N, C-alpha and C positions, 0 to 999 in steps of 0.2 A: 113133465111133459117134454118130450124131445122135439127139437126143431127140425124141419125138413130143409135140406139144401139140394134143390133139384139139379144144380150143375156141379156138385161135389165129384161126380164120377169122372169129370175131366181131370181132376187131380192125379189120377192113376197115370196119365200121360207124362208126367214129369219124373216119375220114379226112375232112378238110375242115371238121370242127366246131370251133367256137371255145369254148375253156375259159373258164368264168366263175367257177369255184370248185373247190377241192379239199378233201375231208374224209378224215382218217384216223382209223379207229376201232379199238378193241380190244374184243373180246367179253368181257364181265365173268365169264362162267361157263367160258370156255375161253381161258386167256391165251396159248395157242399159235396162235391165230387172230387176225389182223388184217385189216382191209379198207381199201382206198384206193378213194375215189369221185372221178371226174372229173365235175364238173357242167358242162353246156354251156349256151350262151346261148339255146338253143331249149327250155329247161326239161326236158332229158333228162339221164340220167347213165349212166356206165359204171362198173362195179365189178370190182375185182380183189381176190381173197383171197390171203392169204399165210400160210404155214405152213412146210413144208419147201421149197416153191417158190411163185413167183407165178403165179396162175392167173386168167385172165379168166373172167368169169361171164356166161353166157347172152345176151350182147348188150345193146344199148341198152334202157334202161327209160324209160318216158314219164312221169317224175315228177322234180322237181328237188330243190333244196337243202332245202326244208321237209320233204319226205318222208325224205331221207337222215338228217337230224339228229333225227328224231322217234321214236327207239327208246330206251326206258329201260334195256334190258338191255345197251346198248353204251356205252362210255366214249369220248367224243371226245378225242383226244389232239392233234389239229391241225385247224384249220379256217381257210380263207382264201377271200376272194372277190376278183374282179378287176373293175374298172369296165367 
């Protein structure tokens, strides 16, 4: 039986983009939820949530690393940038 991923079509938006950074965050008030952000060279990012499964979120957002790392309610557990 195949699983349905209703937001999987958003993944097409990242094809051809160049990753310039990655951030992994844990939400401080909900330890069951983590987020992975792929930051792209055009100052956009794409976000995945994880809990019971990994889920892509609503597509490309037009803000980069500064926006992703600027939330006090989240704990950054990994951050890396690429030249």
